[in-house]
C-alpha positions as CSV (number, residue, x, y, z in Angstrom):
1,M,0.0,0.0,0.0
2,S,1.4,3.5,-0.9
3,L,2.2,6.0,1.8
4,L,-0.7,8.2,0.5
5,A,-3.2,5.4,0.8
6,M,-1.8,4.6,4.2
7,S,-2.2,8.1,5.6
8,L,-5.6,8.8,4.2
9,L,-7.0,5.9,6.3
10,V,-6.5,8.0,9.4
11,P,-10.1,8.7,10.4
12,A,-11.4,11.7,12.2
13,A,-14.0,9.7,14.1
14,E,-11.5,7.2,15.4
15,V,-9.5,9.5,17.7
16,L,-10.4,11.7,20.7
17,E,-8.6,14.8,21.6
18,K,-6.7,15.7,24.7
19,P,-7.9,19.2,25.6
20,S,-4.7,20.8,26.9
21,G,-1.5,22.5,25.6
22,A,0.4,21.9,22.3
23,D,1.2,18.3,23.2
24,V,-1.8,16.7,21.6
25,T,-2.4,13.0,22.3
26,A,-5.2,11.1,20.5
27,T,-6.8,7.9,21.7
28,P,-8.7,5.5,19.5
29,I,-12.4,5.1,20.3
30,T,-13.2,2.0,22.2
31,K,-16.4,0.2,23.1
32,D,-16.6,2.2,26.3
33,S,-16.3,5.5,24.5
34,A,-18.8,4.8,21.7
35,E,-21.2,7.3,23.1
36,V,-18.8,10.3,23.1
37,V,-20.4,13.2,21.2
38,P,-18.1,15.8,19.6
39,A,-18.1,19.4,21.0
40,D,-16.8,21.1,17.9
41,W,-19.8,22.1,15.7
42,K,-18.4,20.7,12.4
43,E,-17.5,17.4,14.0
44,W,-20.8,17.3,15.8
45,A,-22.6,17.9,12.4
46,Q,-20.6,15.1,10.8
47,W,-21.5,12.8,13.8
48,A,-25.2,13.6,13.5
49,E,-25.2,13.2,9.7
50,K,-23.6,9.8,10.1
51,L,-26.4,8.6,12.4
52,H,-29.2,10.3,10.5
53,P,-28.2,11.2,6.9
54,V,-29.8,14.3,5.6
55,T,-27.9,14.1,2.3
56,D,-28.8,11.1,0.1
57,Q,-26.3,8.6,-1.3
58,Q,-25.9,10.6,-4.5
59,G,-24.8,13.6,-2.4
60,H,-28.0,15.6,-3.0
61,G,-28.9,17.9,-0.1
62,P,-27.7,20.8,1.9
63,D,-24.0,21.1,2.9
64,I,-23.5,19.5,6.3
65,G,-23.5,21.9,9.2
66,T,-25.2,24.8,7.3
67,D,-28.5,26.4,8.5
68,E,-30.3,24.6,5.7
69,W,-29.0,21.3,6.9
70,S,-29.9,22.1,10.5
71,R,-33.5,23.0,9.5
72,A,-33.8,19.7,7.5
73,L,-32.4,17.7,10.5
74,D,-34.8,19.5,12.8
75,R,-37.8,18.8,10.6
76,Q,-36.9,15.1,10.0
77,L,-36.3,14.4,13.7
78,K,-39.3,16.5,14.8
79,V,-37.3,18.4,17.3
80,S,-39.7,21.4,16.8
81,D,-43.4,20.9,17.0
82,A,-45.9,21.3,14.1
83,A,-46.1,25.0,14.7
84,G,-42.4,25.3,14.5
85,Q,-41.9,26.0,18.2
86,G,-38.7,24.6,19.7
87,P,-35.1,25.5,20.7
88,D,-33.1,27.8,18.4
89,L,-31.3,25.9,15.7
90,G,-27.7,25.2,16.6
91,S,-28.2,26.2,20.2
92,Q,-26.9,24.0,23.0
93,E,-30.5,23.1,23.9
94,W,-31.3,22.2,20.3
95,R,-28.1,20.0,20.0
96,Q,-29.1,18.2,23.2
97,A,-32.6,17.6,21.8
98,V,-31.0,16.1,18.7
99,E,-28.6,14.0,20.7
100,K,-31.4,12.6,22.8
101,K,-33.0,11.3,19.6
102,L,-29.8,10.1,18.0
103,R,-28.0,8.6,21.1
104,P,-29.8,5.3,21.0
105,R,-28.4,4.9,17.4
106,A,-24.9,5.8,18.5
107,V,-25.0,3.1,21.2
108,Q,-25.7,0.6,18.5
109,V,-22.4,1.3,16.7
110,P,-20.6,-2.1,16.6
111,A,-17.6,-2.4,18.8
112,K,-14.2,-2.6,17.2
113,D,-11.7,-5.3,17.8
114,R,-8.4,-3.5,17.4
115,Q,-5.2,-5.5,16.8
116,L,-1.9,-3.6,16.8
117,L,0.3,-4.5,13.8
118,S,3.0,-1.9,14.2
119,A,3.7,1.2,16.4
120,H,5.7,4.2,15.2
121,E,7.2,6.9,17.4
122,T,9.4,9.4,15.6
123,V,10.9,12.8,15.4
124,A,9.6,14.3,12.1
125,R,9.9,17.5,10.1
126,F,6.8,19.2,8.9
127,V,7.1,19.5,5.1
128,G,3.9,21.5,4.5
129,L,0.2,21.4,3.4
130,T,-0.9,20.6,-0.1
131,D,-4.3,20.3,-1.8
132,H,-5.2,16.7,-2.3
133,Q,-7.9,15.5,-4.8
134,C,-9.5,12.1,-4.3
135,L,-9.2,9.8,-7.4
136,G,-12.2,7.7,-6.4
137,R,-15.0,6.9,-8.8
138,T,-18.1,7.1,-6.6
139,A,-20.9,9.5,-7.3
140,L,-19.6,11.8,-4.5
141,C,-16.0,11.9,-5.7
142,P,-14.0,14.1,-5.7
143,D,-15.9,17.1,-4.2
144,R,-18.3,15.6,-1.7
145,C,-16.7,12.3,-0.7
146,G,-14.7,13.8,2.2
147,E,-11.4,12.5,0.9
148,S,-10.2,15.6,-0.9
149,G,-8.7,18.5,1.0
150,K,-5.6,19.7,2.9
151,L,-3.0,17.0,3.2
152,A,-0.1,17.4,5.7
153,T,3.2,15.8,5.0
154,F,5.9,14.9,7.6
155,A,9.4,13.7,6.7
156,I,10.7,11.3,9.3
157,V,14.0,12.5,10.8
158,K,14.6,9.5,13.1
159,Y,12.7,6.7,14.9
160,L,12.5,6.8,18.7
161,R,10.5,3.5,19.0
162,Y,9.3,0.9,16.5
163,E,7.3,-2.2,17.3
164,K,6.0,-4.8,14.9
165,P,3.9,-7.4,16.9
166,G,1.8,-8.2,13.8
167,Q,3.2,-10.1,10.9
168,F,1.8,-7.7,8.3
169,G,2.6,-4.5,10.2
170,D,4.0,-1.5,8.3
171,P,7.8,-1.3,8.2
172,K,9.6,1.9,9.2
173,Q,8.5,4.8,7.1
174,A,10.3,7.7,5.4
175,Q,7.3,10.0,5.6
176,F,3.8,10.2,7.1
177,L,0.8,11.9,5.4
178,V,-2.5,12.8,6.9
179,L,-5.7,14.5,5.6
180,V,-6.3,17.4,8.0
181,E,-9.6,18.7,6.6
182,D,-11.7,18.0,3.5
183,N,-12.5,20.6,0.8
184,M,-15.7,21.6,2.7
185,K,-13.6,22.5,5.7
186,N,-14.8,19.5,7.7
187,P,-12.0,18.3,10.0
188,K,-10.6,14.8,9.3
189,V,-8.8,14.7,12.6
190,P,-9.9,16.0,16.0
191,A,-9.9,19.8,16.3
192,A,-6.9,20.0,18.7
193,I,-4.7,18.0,16.3
194,R,-6.0,19.9,13.2
195,D,-5.2,23.3,14.9
196,A,-1.8,22.1,16.0
197,I,-0.9,21.0,12.4
198,L,-2.3,24.2,10.8
199,A,-0.2,26.3,13.2
200,L,3.0,24.5,12.1
201,K,5.4,26.2,9.7
202,P,7.4,24.2,7.1
203,G,10.6,22.9,8.6
204,A,9.1,22.6,12.2
205,L,10.2,19.6,14.1
206,V,7.6,17.5,15.9
207,H,7.3,14.4,18.1
208,L,5.0,12.3,15.9
209,Q,3.5,9.0,16.9
210,W,1.0,6.7,15.0
211,N,-0.1,3.1,15.0
212,H,-0.9,0.6,12.2
213,D,-4.0,-1.3,13.5
214,Y,-6.1,-4.1,12.0
215,I,-9.8,-3.6,12.7
216,T,-12.6,-6.2,12.9
217,Q,-16.0,-4.6,13.1
218,D,-19.4,-5.9,12.3
219,G,-18.0,-8.6,10.0
220,S,-15.7,-6.3,8.2
221,K,-11.9,-6.2,8.4
222,F,-9.8,-3.2,7.4
223,P,-6.6,-1.3,8.4
224,E,-6.4,2.0,10.3
225,R,-3.5,4.2,11.1
226,P,-4.6,6.6,13.8
227,L,-2.4,9.5,14.7
228,C,-1.7,9.1,18.4
229,K,0.5,12.1,19.3
230,L,1.7,15.4,17.8
231,A,4.0,17.7,19.8
232,P,6.2,20.6,18.5
233,L,9.9,20.2,19.4
234,T,12.8,22.6,19.5
235,K,16.1,21.7,17.7
236,E,17.6,21.0,21.1
237,Q,14.8,18.7,22.1
238,A,14.9,16.9,18.8
239,A,18.7,16.4,19.2
240,Q,18.3,15.1,22.7
241,A,15.6,12.6,21.8
242,S,17.3,9.2,21.9
243,P,16.2,6.2,19.8
244,E,15.1,3.2,21.7
245,A,17.8,0.5,21.8
246,P,17.2,-2.0,19.0
247,A,15.8,-5.4,20.0
248,K,18.4,-8.2,19.8
249,A,16.5,-10.5,17.5
250,P,17.6,-12.1,14.2
251,G,16.4,-10.1,11.2
252,G,15.0,-7.4,13.5
253,E,14.8,-3.7,12.4
C-alpha cells in the first residue's frame, strides 16, 4: 500500500482529543467511549449526519453543518413541533434535543476489535500542506466524498521507537501523510490535532506517533493508522531525543 493510501486511512472519528496544551495525544475510540459526542460544531454535524443522513447517497442535499442542513435535520427528527416551536437551531438546547433522539443509534455502533500490527514513534519535520484530490470513482468523488482537502506531509528524521507485533505491520516509514480537513472545511482529525498542524510552519520539528492497526468490526476487516501524538519540538529537544535500543533478534529492524 502506498504512503498516501496509508495516511488517508487516518479517520477523524477514530480519535479523541486531549484538551490541553500543544502536546496533543489522541486515543482510538473503544467500546466504552462509543457514546462520546463531539463538542466542535463541524465534528458534531458530521456525527449527526452519520447517524441520520440528511444528504442522500448521491450527495444531493444541503451542505453538512449549514443552516439549511440544520433545518432539515430539525424537521426530520421532529425536534420542533408542528407550529415550528422549539429551541433555536444550533443552540446547545437544540443540540441536546437532537442528541437525545440520536444517542440510541450511537449506542448501537458495533464495537471494534483493534489489533496492533506496528507502532511508530518518531521525530519528524513538517514539510507543509498541499491540496489533495480524491481519485475515487463514486458519485460523490472528488468534491463531496470527504477524501479531498488539505494534506499534511511529515518527513521522518529519526525513529524513537518501533514495534511490529503483527506479521503484516508496516515497516519503518520515510514519511507520514494525513488529511487534515476536507475541501468543505470539515475536520478529518480532532480539532486539537487539526489546529496544531495548521499552526506549524514548514521545517518545524515534531514528536509524531502513530499506529498501524487491524480492525474487525461488524463482520468487516480493514486497516487503520490513527495519529496518536503530535507535539512541537525545538532543535535542542529533537537532538536530545534518543532512539530506543534495538531489539536483539535475528532479522529485526
